[in-house]
The first five atom37 places (N, CA, C, CB, O) and aatype in JSON, in Angstrom:
{
  "aatype": [20, 20, 20, 20, 20, 20, 20, 20, 20, 20, 20, 20, 20, 20, 20, 20, 20, 20, 20, 20, 20, 20, 20, 20, 20, 20, 20, 20, 20, 20, 20, 20, 20, 20, 20, 20, 20, 20, 20, 20, 20, 20, 20, 20, 20, 20, 20, 20, 20, 20, 20, 20, 20, 20, 20, 20, 20, 20, 20, 20, 20, 20, 20, 20, 20, 20, 20, 20, 20, 20, 20, 20, 20, 20, 20, 20, 20, 20, 20, 20, 20, 20, 20, 20, 20, 20, 20, 20, 20, 20, 20, 20, 20, 20, 20, 20, 20, 20, 20, 20, 20, 20, 20, 20, 20, 20, 20, 20, 20, 20, 20, 20, 20, 20, 20, 20, 20, 20, 20, 20, 20, 20, 20, 20, 20, 20, 20, 20, 20, 20, 20, 20, 20, 20, 20, 20, 20, 20, 20, 20, 20],
  "atom_mask": [
    [1, 1, 1, 1, 1],
    [1, 1, 1, 1, 1],
    [1, 1, 1, 1, 1],
    [1, 1, 1, 1, 1],
    [1, 1, 1, 1, 1],
    [1, 1, 1, 1, 1],
    [1, 1, 1, 1, 1],
    [1, 1, 1, 1, 1],
    [1, 1, 1, 1, 1],
    [1, 1, 1, 1, 1],
    [1, 1, 1, 1, 1],
    [1, 1, 1, 1, 1],
    [1, 1, 1, 1, 1],
    [1, 1, 1, 1, 1],
    [1, 1, 1, 1, 1],
    [1, 1, 1, 1, 1],
    [1, 1, 1, 1, 1],
    [1, 1, 1, 1, 1],
    [1, 1, 1, 1, 1],
    [1, 1, 1, 1, 1],
    [1, 1, 1, 1, 1],
    [1, 1, 1, 1, 1],
    [1, 1, 1, 1, 1],
    [1, 1, 1, 1, 1],
    [1, 1, 1, 1, 1],
    [1, 1, 1, 1, 1],
    [1, 1, 1, 1, 1],
    [1, 1, 1, 1, 1],
    [1, 1, 1, 1, 1],
    [1, 1, 1, 1, 1],
    [1, 1, 1, 1, 1],
    [1, 1, 1, 1, 1],
    [1, 1, 1, 1, 1],
    [1, 1, 1, 1, 1],
    [1, 1, 1, 1, 1],
    [1, 1, 1, 1, 1],
    [1, 1, 1, 1, 1],
    [1, 1, 1, 1, 1],
    [1, 1, 1, 1, 1],
    [1, 1, 1, 1, 1],
    [1, 1, 1, 1, 1],
    [1, 1, 1, 1, 1],
    [1, 1, 1, 1, 1],
    [1, 1, 1, 1, 1],
    [1, 1, 1, 1, 1],
    [1, 1, 1, 1, 1],
    [1, 1, 1, 1, 1],
    [1, 1, 1, 1, 1],
    [1, 1, 1, 1, 1],
    [1, 1, 1, 1, 1],
    [1, 1, 1, 1, 1],
    [1, 1, 1, 1, 1],
    [1, 1, 1, 1, 1],
    [1, 1, 1, 1, 1],
    [1, 1, 1, 1, 1],
    [1, 1, 1, 1, 1],
    [1, 1, 1, 1, 1],
    [1, 1, 1, 1, 1],
    [1, 1, 1, 1, 1],
    [1, 1, 1, 1, 1],
    [1, 1, 1, 1, 1],
    [1, 1, 1, 1, 1],
    [1, 1, 1, 1, 1],
    [1, 1, 1, 1, 1],
    [1, 1, 1, 1, 1],
    [1, 1, 1, 1, 1],
    [1, 1, 1, 1, 1],
    [1, 1, 1, 1, 1],
    [1, 1, 1, 1, 1],
    [1, 1, 1, 1, 1],
    [1, 1, 1, 1, 1],
    [1, 1, 1, 1, 1],
    [1, 1, 1, 1, 1],
    [1, 1, 1, 1, 1],
    [1, 1, 1, 1, 1],
    [1, 1, 1, 1, 1],
    [1, 1, 1, 1, 1],
    [1, 1, 1, 1, 1],
    [1, 1, 1, 1, 1],
    [1, 1, 1, 1, 1],
    [1, 1, 1, 1, 1],
    [1, 1, 1, 1, 1],
    [1, 1, 1, 1, 1],
    [1, 1, 1, 1, 1],
    [1, 1, 1, 1, 1],
    [1, 1, 1, 1, 1],
    [1, 1, 1, 1, 1],
    [1, 1, 1, 1, 1],
    [1, 1, 1, 1, 1],
    [1, 1, 1, 1, 1],
    [1, 1, 1, 1, 1],
    [1, 1, 1, 1, 1],
    [1, 1, 1, 1, 1],
    [1, 1, 1, 1, 1],
    [1, 1, 1, 1, 1],
    [1, 1, 1, 1, 1],
    [1, 1, 1, 1, 1],
    [1, 1, 1, 1, 1],
    [1, 1, 1, 1, 1],
    [1, 1, 1, 1, 1],
    [1, 1, 1, 1, 1],
    [1, 1, 1, 1, 1],
    [1, 1, 1, 1, 1],
    [1, 1, 1, 1, 1],
    [1, 1, 1, 1, 1],
    [1, 1, 1, 1, 1],
    [1, 1, 1, 1, 1],
    [1, 1, 1, 1, 1],
    [1, 1, 1, 1, 1],
    [1, 1, 1, 1, 1],
    [1, 1, 1, 1, 1],
    [1, 1, 1, 1, 1],
    [1, 1, 1, 1, 1],
    [1, 1, 1, 1, 1],
    [1, 1, 1, 1, 1],
    [1, 1, 1, 1, 1],
    [1, 1, 1, 1, 1],
    [1, 1, 1, 1, 1],
    [1, 1, 1, 1, 1],
    [1, 1, 1, 1, 1],
    [1, 1, 1, 1, 1],
    [1, 1, 1, 1, 1],
    [1, 1, 1, 1, 1],
    [1, 1, 1, 1, 1],
    [1, 1, 1, 1, 1],
    [1, 1, 1, 1, 1],
    [1, 1, 1, 1, 1],
    [1, 1, 1, 1, 1],
    [1, 1, 1, 1, 1],
    [1, 1, 1, 1, 1],
    [1, 1, 1, 1, 1],
    [1, 1, 1, 1, 1],
    [1, 1, 1, 1, 1],
    [1, 1, 1, 1, 1],
    [1, 1, 1, 1, 1],
    [1, 1, 1, 1, 1],
    [1, 1, 1, 1, 1],
    [1, 1, 1, 1, 1],
    [1, 1, 1, 1, 1],
    [1, 1, 1, 1, 1],
    [1, 1, 1, 1, 1]
  ],
  "atom_positions": [
    [[-8.58, 13.04, 13.05], [-8.14, 11.6, 12.44], [-8.43, 10.48, 13.49], [-6.46, 11.56, 12.05], [-8.06, 10.5, 14.66]],
    [[-9.12, 9.54, 12.89], [-9.36, 8.28, 13.64], [-8.62, 7.06, 13.18], [-10.77, 7.97, 13.61], [-8.95, 6.59, 12.09]],
    [[-7.69, 6.52, 13.85], [-6.93, 5.43, 13.4], [-7.68, 4.14, 14.08], [-5.33, 5.62, 13.82], [-8.14, 4.09, 15.22]],
    [[-7.69, 3.15, 13.13], [-8.23, 1.87, 13.78], [-7.27, 0.74, 13.12], [-9.98, 1.6, 13.42], [-6.66, 0.92, 12.07]],
    [[-7.21, -0.4, 13.84], [-6.31, -1.57, 13.28], [-6.97, -2.84, 13.12], [-5.13, -1.85, 14.18], [-7.91, -3.19, 13.84]],
    [[-6.52, -3.49, 12.23], [-7.12, -4.87, 11.95], [-5.93, -5.78, 11.37], [-8.42, -4.76, 10.83], [-5.0, -5.27, 10.74]],
    [[-6.0, -7.05, 11.6], [-5.06, -8.04, 11.12], [-4.84, -7.8, 9.56], [-5.62, -9.55, 11.44], [-5.8, -7.57, 8.82]],
    [[-3.57, -7.86, 9.12], [-3.3, -7.94, 7.59], [-3.85, -9.25, 7.19], [-1.7, -7.84, 7.18], [-4.07, -10.18, 7.97]],
    [[-4.1, -9.26, 5.77], [-4.69, -10.34, 5.15], [-3.54, -10.85, 4.2], [-6.06, -9.93, 4.42], [-2.55, -10.14, 3.99]],
    [[-3.68, -12.02, 3.65], [-2.69, -12.69, 2.75], [-2.54, -11.66, 1.49], [-3.24, -14.27, 2.27], [-1.44, -11.38, 1.01]],
    [[-3.8, -11.12, 0.98], [-3.47, -10.28, -0.11], [-2.76, -8.86, 0.27], [-4.75, -10.04, -0.87], [-2.37, -8.12, -0.63]],
    [[-2.64, -8.58, 1.38], [-1.77, -7.34, 1.77], [-0.26, -7.76, 1.63], [-2.1, -6.81, 3.39], [0.55, -6.84, 1.65]],
    [[0.19, -8.94, 1.51], [1.58, -9.31, 1.38], [2.33, -8.61, 0.29], [1.67, -10.72, 1.16], [3.4, -8.06, 0.54]],
    [[1.79, -8.61, -1.01], [2.49, -7.95, -2.05], [2.62, -6.37, -1.88], [1.78, -8.29, -3.34], [3.57, -5.73, -2.34]],
    [[1.66, -5.86, -1.23], [1.62, -4.37, -1.03], [2.76, -3.99, 0.08], [0.07, -3.88, -0.53], [3.44, -2.97, -0.01]],
    [[2.87, -4.91, 1.12], [3.88, -4.77, 2.12], [5.09, -4.99, 1.49], [3.72, -5.65, 3.26], [5.96, -4.17, 1.79]],
    [[5.43, -5.92, 0.67], [6.68, -6.25, 0.07], [7.01, -5.09, -0.95], [6.61, -7.7, -0.64], [8.18, -4.71, -1.08]],
    [[6.02, -4.53, -1.64], [6.35, -3.25, -2.43], [7.04, -2.21, -1.61], [5.08, -2.6, -3.01], [8.02, -1.6, -2.04]],
    [[6.51, -2.0, -0.38], [7.17, -0.88, 0.45], [8.43, -1.3, 0.71], [6.48, -0.54, 1.78], [9.34, -0.51, 0.46]],
    [[8.75, -2.55, 1.23], [9.98, -3.06, 1.64], [11.07, -2.81, 0.59], [9.84, -4.49, 1.92], [12.13, -2.21, 0.81]],
    [[10.63, -3.42, -0.73], [11.47, -3.38, -1.9], [11.93, -1.87, -2.22], [10.67, -4.01, -3.12], [13.08, -1.58, -2.53]],
    [[10.93, -0.99, -2.11], [11.07, 0.43, -2.4], [12.29, 0.98, -1.4], [9.58, 1.22, -2.14], [13.27, 1.59, -1.83]],
    [[12.09, 0.7, -0.17], [13.17, 1.12, 0.77], [14.53, 0.53, 0.74], [12.73, 0.91, 2.03], [15.56, 1.13, 1.05]],
    [[14.42, -0.79, 0.3], [15.64, -1.44, 0.22], [16.52, -1.0, -1.17], [15.32, -3.0, 0.28], [17.75, -0.98, -1.15]],
    [[15.87, -0.7, -2.16], [16.38, -0.16, -3.33], [16.99, 1.32, -3.32], [15.33, -0.24, -4.25], [17.92, 1.76, -3.98]],
    [[16.19, 1.94, -2.37], [16.54, 3.32, -2.03], [17.8, 3.54, -1.27], [15.49, 3.9, -1.27], [18.73, 4.24, -1.68]],
    [[17.78, 2.84, -0.06], [18.64, 2.98, 0.93], [19.67, 2.04, 1.01], [18.01, 3.02, 2.02], [20.67, 2.38, 1.65]],
    [[19.64, 0.75, 0.43], [20.78, -0.19, 0.64], [21.72, -0.07, -0.41], [20.36, -1.59, 0.73], [21.56, -0.59, -1.51]],
    [[22.83, 0.69, -0.02], [23.92, 1.08, -1.02], [25.14, 0.26, -0.89], [24.33, 2.53, -0.85], [26.13, 0.53, -1.56]],
    [[25.12, -0.86, 0.05], [26.17, -1.7, 0.38], [26.47, -2.53, -0.8], [25.87, -2.52, 1.57], [25.69, -3.4, -1.19]],
    [[27.7, -2.24, -1.43], [27.99, -2.93, -2.76], [28.23, -4.42, -2.53], [29.28, -2.3, -3.47], [28.2, -5.21, -3.47]],
    [[28.48, -4.85, -1.1], [28.78, -6.26, -0.84], [27.47, -7.12, -0.7], [29.65, -6.37, 0.44], [27.5, -8.34, -0.58]],
    [[26.37, -6.4, -0.72], [24.97, -7.01, -0.42], [24.65, -7.71, -1.83], [23.73, -5.76, 0.06], [24.95, -7.12, -2.87]],
    [[24.1, -8.85, -1.84], [23.38, -9.5, -2.87], [21.93, -8.93, -2.9], [23.41, -11.04, -2.65], [21.11, -9.43, -2.13]],
    [[21.57, -7.95, -3.7], [20.34, -7.48, -3.61], [19.19, -8.27, -3.88], [20.31, -6.54, -4.3], [18.13, -8.13, -3.28]],
    [[19.43, -9.18, -4.87], [18.25, -10.16, -5.21], [18.02, -11.24, -4.09], [18.56, -10.94, -6.62], [16.89, -11.71, -3.93]],
    [[19.06, -11.63, -3.35], [18.97, -12.49, -2.25], [18.17, -11.77, -1.15], [20.36, -12.91, -1.79], [17.24, -12.33, -0.57]],
    [[18.55, -10.51, -0.87], [17.84, -9.76, 0.21], [16.44, -9.56, -0.15], [18.49, -8.41, 0.48], [15.61, -9.7, 0.75]],
    [[16.01, -9.23, -1.4], [14.54, -9.0, -1.7], [13.99, -10.47, -1.64], [14.25, -8.21, -3.24], [12.85, -10.6, -1.2]],
    [[14.56, -11.42, -1.97], [13.86, -12.71, -1.78], [13.7, -13.09, -0.52], [14.45, -13.74, -2.39], [12.65, -13.65, -0.24]],
    [[14.62, -12.89, 0.42], [14.53, -13.25, 1.86], [13.34, -12.34, 2.48], [16.02, -12.99, 2.65], [12.48, -12.82, 3.22]],
    [[13.36, -11.08, 2.13], [12.3, -10.17, 2.5], [10.91, -10.75, 2.17], [12.48, -8.85, 1.79], [10.04, -10.92, 3.03]],
    [[10.78, -11.05, 0.86], [9.39, -11.33, 0.37], [9.01, -12.79, 1.1], [9.34, -11.39, -1.43], [7.84, -12.97, 1.43]],
    [[9.86, -13.69, 1.31], [9.55, -14.98, 2.08], [9.12, -14.57, 3.5], [10.85, -15.99, 2.14], [8.09, -15.0, 4.01]],
    [[9.94, -13.75, 4.11], [9.56, -13.3, 5.6], [8.2, -12.82, 5.71], [10.47, -12.14, 6.14], [7.48, -13.31, 6.58]],
    [[7.72, -11.84, 4.85], [6.45, -11.23, 4.77], [5.36, -12.39, 4.66], [6.4, -10.21, 3.54], [4.36, -12.46, 5.37]],
    [[5.72, -13.28, 3.65], [4.68, -14.21, 3.32], [4.66, -15.19, 4.53], [4.96, -14.96, 1.89], [3.55, -15.51, 4.96]],
    [[5.66, -15.63, 5.06], [5.49, -16.4, 6.33], [4.98, -15.87, 7.57], [6.63, -16.87, 6.65], [4.44, -16.55, 8.44]],
    [[5.17, -14.59, 7.63], [4.7, -13.93, 8.86], [3.44, -12.97, 8.64], [5.89, -13.12, 9.46], [3.13, -12.19, 9.54]],
    [[2.74, -13.03, 7.49], [1.68, -12.23, 7.22], [0.61, -12.1, 8.42], [1.09, -12.76, 5.99], [-0.06, -11.07, 8.53]],
    [[0.47, -13.08, 9.22], [-0.57, -13.04, 10.21], [0.02, -12.24, 11.44], [-1.05, -14.53, 10.6], [-0.74, -11.93, 12.36]],
    [[1.38, -11.9, 11.48], [1.9, -10.92, 12.55], [1.74, -9.58, 12.1], [3.37, -11.11, 12.89], [2.04, -8.7, 12.91]],
    [[1.34, -9.27, 10.99], [1.26, -7.8, 10.51], [-0.11, -7.34, 10.88], [1.51, -7.63, 8.89], [-1.07, -8.09, 11.05]],
    [[-0.1, -5.89, 11.0], [-1.32, -5.11, 11.32], [-1.49, -4.22, 10.12], [-1.2, -4.27, 12.7], [-0.54, -3.81, 9.45]],
    [[-2.89, -3.91, 9.86], [-3.16, -2.91, 8.75], [-3.52, -1.55, 9.8], [-4.61, -3.47, 7.55], [-4.06, -1.71, 10.89]],
    [[-3.2, -0.49, 9.36], [-3.46, 0.74, 9.93], [-4.48, 1.43, 9.08], [-2.21, 1.53, 10.09], [-4.22, 1.72, 7.91]],
    [[-5.69, 1.7, 9.69], [-6.73, 2.32, 8.92], [-6.93, 3.79, 9.36], [-8.04, 1.51, 9.06], [-7.05, 4.06, 10.56]],
    [[-6.96, 4.68, 8.44], [-7.23, 6.09, 8.7], [-8.55, 6.29, 8.15], [-6.19, 7.06, 8.09], [-8.8, 6.08, 6.96]],
    [[-9.44, 6.72, 9.03], [-10.89, 6.85, 8.64], [-11.32, 5.76, 7.84], [-11.17, 8.09, 7.9], [-11.93, 6.06, 6.81]],
    [[-11.14, 4.55, 8.1], [-11.52, 3.33, 7.4], [-10.77, 2.92, 6.15], [-12.86, 3.45, 7.06], [-11.09, 1.89, 5.56]],
    [[-9.81, 3.68, 5.75], [-9.0, 3.51, 4.63], [-7.72, 2.9, 5.1], [-8.8, 4.79, 3.91], [-7.27, 3.27, 6.18]],
    [[-7.07, 1.97, 4.35], [-5.7, 1.52, 4.65], [-4.78, 2.62, 4.52], [-5.27, 0.4, 3.78], [-4.75, 3.31, 3.5]],
    [[-4.02, 2.81, 5.51], [-3.05, 4.01, 5.63], [-1.59, 3.4, 5.78], [-3.44, 5.0, 6.97], [-0.59, 4.06, 5.49]],
    [[-1.54, 2.17, 6.23], [-0.15, 1.6, 6.37], [-0.26, 0.33, 7.02], [0.81, 2.51, 7.18], [-1.34, -0.21, 7.24]],
    [[1.07, -0.25, 7.38], [1.06, -1.58, 7.91], [2.28, -1.54, 8.77], [1.07, -2.75, 6.8], [3.17, -0.71, 8.6]],
    [[2.3, -2.49, 9.74], [3.33, -2.77, 10.56], [3.39, -4.16, 11.2], [3.32, -1.82, 11.52], [2.36, -4.84, 11.28]],
    [[4.57, -4.62, 11.67], [4.8, -5.9, 12.42], [5.34, -5.53, 13.73], [5.78, -6.87, 11.69], [6.36, -4.85, 13.87]],
    [[4.56, -6.06, 14.8], [5.24, -5.75, 16.1], [4.99, -7.17, 16.86], [4.53, -4.32, 16.95], [3.89, -7.62, 17.19]],
    [[6.2, -7.74, 17.04], [6.23, -9.08, 17.46], [7.31, -9.38, 18.7], [6.57, -9.91, 16.18], [8.41, -8.83, 18.73]],
    [[6.97, -10.11, 19.5], [7.92, -10.53, 20.67], [9.24, -11.19, 20.2], [7.19, -11.57, 21.63], [9.3, -11.99, 19.27]],
    [[10.21, -10.81, 20.87], [11.57, -11.4, 20.74], [12.07, -11.43, 22.02], [12.51, -10.67, 19.83], [12.6, -10.42, 22.48]],
    [[11.96, -12.66, 22.78], [12.27, -12.68, 24.15], [11.59, -11.73, 24.92], [13.58, -12.52, 24.36], [10.38, -11.52, 24.78]],
    [[12.42, -11.07, 25.84], [11.8, -10.11, 26.81], [11.44, -8.78, 26.16], [12.75, -9.84, 27.99], [10.88, -7.97, 26.88]],
    [[11.7, -8.43, 24.82], [11.45, -7.36, 24.15], [10.62, -7.51, 22.89], [12.6, -6.8, 23.92], [10.3, -8.62, 22.47]],
    [[10.31, -6.49, 22.36], [9.52, -6.45, 21.09], [10.14, -5.86, 20.08], [8.32, -5.83, 21.2], [10.75, -4.81, 20.27]],
    [[10.08, -6.46, 18.85], [10.61, -5.84, 17.55], [9.57, -5.11, 16.76], [11.2, -6.93, 16.63], [8.6, -5.74, 16.35]],
    [[9.67, -3.96, 16.55], [8.83, -3.24, 15.56], [9.55, -3.38, 14.18], [8.62, -1.67, 15.99], [10.68, -2.92, 13.96]],
    [[8.84, -4.0, 13.34], [9.39, -4.26, 11.98], [8.44, -3.84, 10.91], [9.72, -5.73, 11.8], [7.23, -3.92, 11.07]],
    [[9.0, -3.38, 9.79], [8.23, -2.99, 8.69], [7.09, -2.07, 8.91], [7.77, -4.09, 8.11], [5.96, -2.34, 8.5]],
    [[7.39, -0.94, 9.57], [6.48, 0.02, 9.64], [6.44, 0.9, 8.24], [6.8, 0.83, 10.87], [7.42, 1.54, 7.85]],
    [[5.33, 0.86, 7.64], [5.15, 1.61, 6.38], [3.74, 2.35, 6.41], [5.26, 0.59, 5.11], [2.67, 1.85, 6.75]],
    [[3.97, 3.64, 5.98], [2.99, 4.45, 5.79], [2.64, 4.91, 4.39], [3.23, 5.41, 6.54], [3.56, 5.38, 3.72]],
    [[1.49, 4.84, 3.91], [1.23, 5.14, 2.47], [1.52, 6.45, 2.27], [-0.14, 4.88, 2.0], [1.33, 7.26, 3.17]],
    [[2.03, 6.83, 1.05], [2.53, 8.2, 0.86], [1.48, 9.36, 1.06], [3.08, 8.29, -0.52], [1.79, 10.45, 1.54]],
    [[0.36, 9.04, 0.69], [-0.8, 10.14, 0.99], [-1.12, 10.25, 2.47], [-2.21, 9.77, 0.24], [-1.85, 11.16, 2.85]],
    [[-0.62, 9.39, 3.31], [-0.95, 9.57, 4.82], [0.33, 10.09, 5.55], [-1.46, 8.13, 5.53], [0.22, 10.44, 6.73]],
    [[1.51, 10.15, 4.94], [2.64, 10.52, 5.51], [2.61, 12.04, 6.09], [3.67, 10.3, 4.51], [1.98, 12.89, 5.45]],
    [[3.22, 12.36, 7.16], [3.2, 13.74, 7.56], [1.85, 14.08, 8.27], [3.42, 14.66, 6.33], [1.57, 15.26, 8.49]],
    [[1.05, 13.09, 8.63], [-0.24, 13.28, 9.25], [-0.4, 12.67, 10.64], [-1.26, 12.72, 8.38], [-1.49, 12.72, 11.22]],
    [[0.67, 12.11, 11.17], [0.72, 11.68, 12.6], [0.58, 10.09, 12.52], [-0.52, 12.41, 13.54], [0.75, 9.46, 13.56]],
    [[0.29, 9.43, 11.4], [0.07, 8.11, 11.42], [1.26, 7.18, 12.03], [-0.24, 7.78, 10.06], [1.03, 6.26, 12.81]],
    [[2.5, 7.54, 11.6], [3.51, 6.71, 12.03], [3.76, 6.96, 13.47], [4.71, 6.88, 11.22], [4.13, 6.02, 14.17]],
    [[3.58, 8.21, 14.01], [3.77, 8.57, 15.46], [2.72, 7.78, 16.3], [3.6, 10.19, 15.7], [2.95, 7.27, 17.4]],
    [[1.59, 7.75, 15.68], [0.45, 7.04, 16.41], [0.74, 5.56, 16.64], [-0.89, 7.16, 15.58], [0.58, 4.97, 17.71]],
    [[1.19, 5.03, 15.48], [1.48, 3.58, 15.58], [2.71, 3.33, 16.5], [1.73, 2.98, 14.14], [2.67, 2.39, 17.28]],
    [[3.81, 4.11, 16.43], [4.79, 3.96, 17.31], [4.37, 4.1, 18.74], [5.77, 4.82, 17.0], [4.67, 3.2, 19.53]],
    [[3.66, 5.24, 19.15], [3.11, 5.35, 20.51], [2.27, 4.14, 21.03], [2.27, 6.55, 20.56], [2.37, 3.73, 22.19]],
    [[1.39, 3.57, 20.04], [0.73, 2.41, 20.4], [1.56, 1.19, 20.69], [-0.16, 2.12, 19.42], [1.17, 0.44, 21.59]],
    [[2.58, 0.95, 20.08], [3.6, 0.02, 20.39], [4.24, 0.25, 21.64], [4.54, 0.0, 19.41], [4.33, -0.65, 22.48]],
    [[4.72, 1.45, 21.85], [5.4, 1.71, 23.14], [4.51, 1.61, 24.38], [5.99, 3.06, 23.1], [4.97, 1.37, 25.49]],
    [[3.21, 1.82, 24.1], [2.29, 1.74, 25.28], [2.08, 0.32, 25.94], [0.93, 2.26, 24.85], [1.41, 0.1, 26.94]],
    [[2.76, -0.59, 25.21], [2.48, -1.9, 25.78], [3.72, -2.18, 26.95], [2.46, -3.09, 24.47], [3.76, -3.2, 27.64]],
    [[4.51, -1.3, 27.01], [5.37, -1.09, 28.3], [6.69, -2.12, 28.09], [4.4, -1.5, 29.83], [7.55, -2.12, 28.97]],
    [[6.83, -2.89, 27.07], [8.02, -3.69, 27.03], [9.15, -2.81, 26.21], [7.69, -5.17, 26.31], [8.87, -1.84, 25.5]],
    [[10.36, -3.3, 26.44], [11.53, -2.58, 25.65], [11.19, -2.89, 24.15], [13.16, -3.18, 26.08], [10.69, -3.95, 23.78]],
    [[11.49, -1.87, 23.34], [11.19, -2.04, 21.94], [12.42, -1.73, 21.16], [10.03, -1.16, 21.5], [13.09, -0.74, 21.46]],
    [[12.82, -2.64, 20.0], [13.89, -2.27, 19.28], [13.39, -2.36, 17.71], [15.15, -3.2, 19.66], [12.32, -2.86, 17.37]],
    [[14.26, -1.83, 16.9], [13.85, -1.84, 15.39], [15.24, -1.69, 14.71], [12.72, -0.53, 14.93], [16.25, -1.29, 15.28]],
    [[15.16, -2.09, 13.36], [16.19, -1.89, 12.52], [15.77, -0.63, 11.61], [16.49, -3.22, 11.73], [14.59, -0.43, 11.3]],
    [[16.84, 0.22, 11.2], [16.45, 1.22, 10.19], [17.54, 1.59, 9.49], [15.82, 2.38, 10.7], [18.67, 1.65, 9.96]],
    [[17.2, 1.89, 8.25], [18.31, 2.43, 7.24], [18.83, 3.73, 7.8], [17.72, 2.7, 5.7], [18.02, 4.56, 8.22]],
    [[20.11, 3.96, 7.82], [20.65, 5.16, 8.37], [20.51, 6.38, 7.4], [22.12, 4.91, 8.72], [20.77, 7.53, 7.77]],
    [[20.07, 6.07, 6.15], [19.73, 7.09, 5.18], [18.39, 7.54, 5.13], [20.04, 6.68, 3.94], [18.01, 8.41, 4.34]],
    [[17.6, 6.93, 6.0], [16.16, 7.05, 6.01], [15.93, 8.32, 7.01], [15.39, 5.59, 6.51], [15.3, 8.06, 8.04]],
    [[16.32, 9.48, 6.85], [16.27, 10.49, 7.83], [14.94, 10.82, 8.46], [16.78, 11.63, 7.27], [14.83, 11.18, 9.63]],
    [[13.99, 10.68, 7.65], [12.49, 10.92, 8.38], [12.28, 9.89, 9.3], [11.18, 10.89, 7.37], [11.74, 10.21, 10.36]],
    [[12.65, 8.5, 9.09], [12.33, 7.48, 10.08], [13.21, 7.69, 11.32], [12.55, 6.04, 9.48], [12.75, 7.62, 12.46]],
    [[14.47, 7.96, 11.05], [15.28, 8.29, 12.1], [14.89, 9.46, 13.03], [16.49, 8.52, 11.58], [15.08, 9.38, 14.25]],
    [[14.36, 10.5, 12.47], [13.84, 11.63, 13.21], [12.64, 11.26, 14.08], [13.46, 12.74, 12.26], [12.56, 11.66, 15.24]],
    [[11.7, 10.5, 13.53], [10.56, 10.02, 14.22], [11.03, 9.11, 15.36], [9.61, 9.29, 13.26], [10.46, 9.27, 16.44]],
    [[11.84, 8.32, 15.29], [12.26, 7.31, 16.4], [13.06, 8.12, 17.33], [13.13, 6.01, 15.87], [12.98, 7.83, 18.53]],
    [[13.85, 9.13, 16.93], [14.57, 9.97, 17.97], [13.64, 10.71, 18.86], [15.48, 10.98, 17.31], [13.78, 10.79, 20.08]],
    [[12.63, 11.27, 18.14], [11.59, 12.28, 18.8], [10.93, 11.34, 19.76], [10.43, 13.05, 17.7], [10.57, 11.86, 20.82]],
    [[10.66, 9.93, 19.59], [10.09, 9.22, 20.62], [10.96, 8.54, 21.5], [9.23, 8.37, 20.15], [10.47, 7.64, 22.19]],
    [[12.2, 8.8, 21.6], [13.07, 8.5, 22.66], [13.99, 7.31, 22.21], [12.24, 8.18, 23.94], [14.76, 6.86, 23.06]],
    [[13.99, 6.8, 21.03], [14.88, 5.77, 20.68], [16.31, 6.15, 20.44], [14.39, 5.16, 19.54], [16.52, 7.27, 19.97]],
    [[17.3, 5.4, 20.7], [18.57, 5.72, 20.54], [19.27, 4.59, 19.61], [19.19, 5.89, 21.92], [18.82, 3.44, 19.56]],
    [[20.37, 5.0, 18.9], [21.11, 3.98, 18.21], [21.74, 3.23, 19.18], [22.06, 4.49, 17.25], [22.32, 3.82, 20.1]],
    [[21.73, 1.78, 19.12], [22.57, 0.93, 20.03], [23.51, 0.23, 19.25], [21.78, -0.05, 20.86], [24.47, -0.3, 19.81]],
    [[23.36, 0.15, 17.85], [24.37, -0.9, 17.09], [24.28, -0.5, 15.79], [24.01, -2.51, 17.17], [23.19, -0.11, 15.39]],
    [[25.39, -0.51, 14.91], [25.4, -0.46, 13.58], [25.54, -1.87, 13.06], [26.44, 0.44, 13.12], [26.51, -2.57, 13.33]],
    [[24.6, -2.24, 12.34], [24.61, -3.75, 11.9], [25.21, -3.9, 10.4], [23.01, -4.39, 11.93], [25.46, -5.04, 10.01]],
    [[25.44, -2.88, 9.62], [25.82, -2.92, 8.31], [26.33, -1.48, 7.98], [24.67, -3.4, 7.41], [26.11, -0.62, 8.83]],
    [[26.91, -1.18, 6.96], [27.06, 0.12, 6.49], [25.85, 1.15, 6.27], [27.68, -0.04, 5.33], [25.94, 2.38, 6.28]],
    [[24.71, 0.38, 6.07], [23.56, 1.17, 5.74], [22.46, 0.91, 6.77], [23.08, 0.85, 4.32], [21.39, 1.49, 6.6]],
    [[22.59, 0.15, 7.77], [21.6, -0.16, 8.75], [22.0, -0.08, 10.13], [21.12, -1.4, 8.53], [23.12, -0.46, 10.46]],
    [[21.04, 0.45, 11.07], [21.52, 0.3, 12.49], [20.32, -0.18, 13.24], [22.11, 1.67, 13.13], [19.24, -0.26, 12.67]],
    [[20.48, -0.54, 14.6], [19.42, -0.93, 15.42], [19.25, 0.2, 16.44], [19.67, -2.32, 16.07], [20.24, 0.72, 16.96]],
    [[18.02, 0.58, 16.7], [17.54, 1.61, 17.49], [16.94, 0.93, 18.77], [16.5, 2.48, 16.7], [16.59, -0.24, 18.64]],
    [[16.83, 1.45, 19.79], [16.11, 0.79, 21.06], [15.47, 1.88, 21.99], [17.21, -0.09, 21.98], [15.88, 3.03, 22.14]],
    [[14.54, 1.36, 22.51], [13.85, 2.29, 23.77], [13.44, 1.41, 24.83], [12.47, 3.17, 23.35], [12.92, 1.88, 25.85]]
  ]
}
């Protein structure tokens, strides 16, 4: 497996939003949340920050996306998505390790129902530091 990375392009925005929407619809079960408002906010965030996203290429083919951006003295790993056909092949682990290799503290938000993501983050040394809603928490390392 050879992973390479390149900046995301504006045309990647709808694909990234599709992944975000799928996760929100699957794991966001808080009845107090306005789902349409959350999806609209997510779409605008991706469009506004598309230049902060990275494409993950597996042997030259797009295998996923992520956003890794500074937030004060630490970095936020945001929107790590791996295309279904590349899941379970080490892509997410490689991206996570690439981010951690920068040496700064890293945090991320994750749905507590997303057991695969939780397991990956815990394997790489992340620990839950805060519950931010009934369905999401912050993990840090």
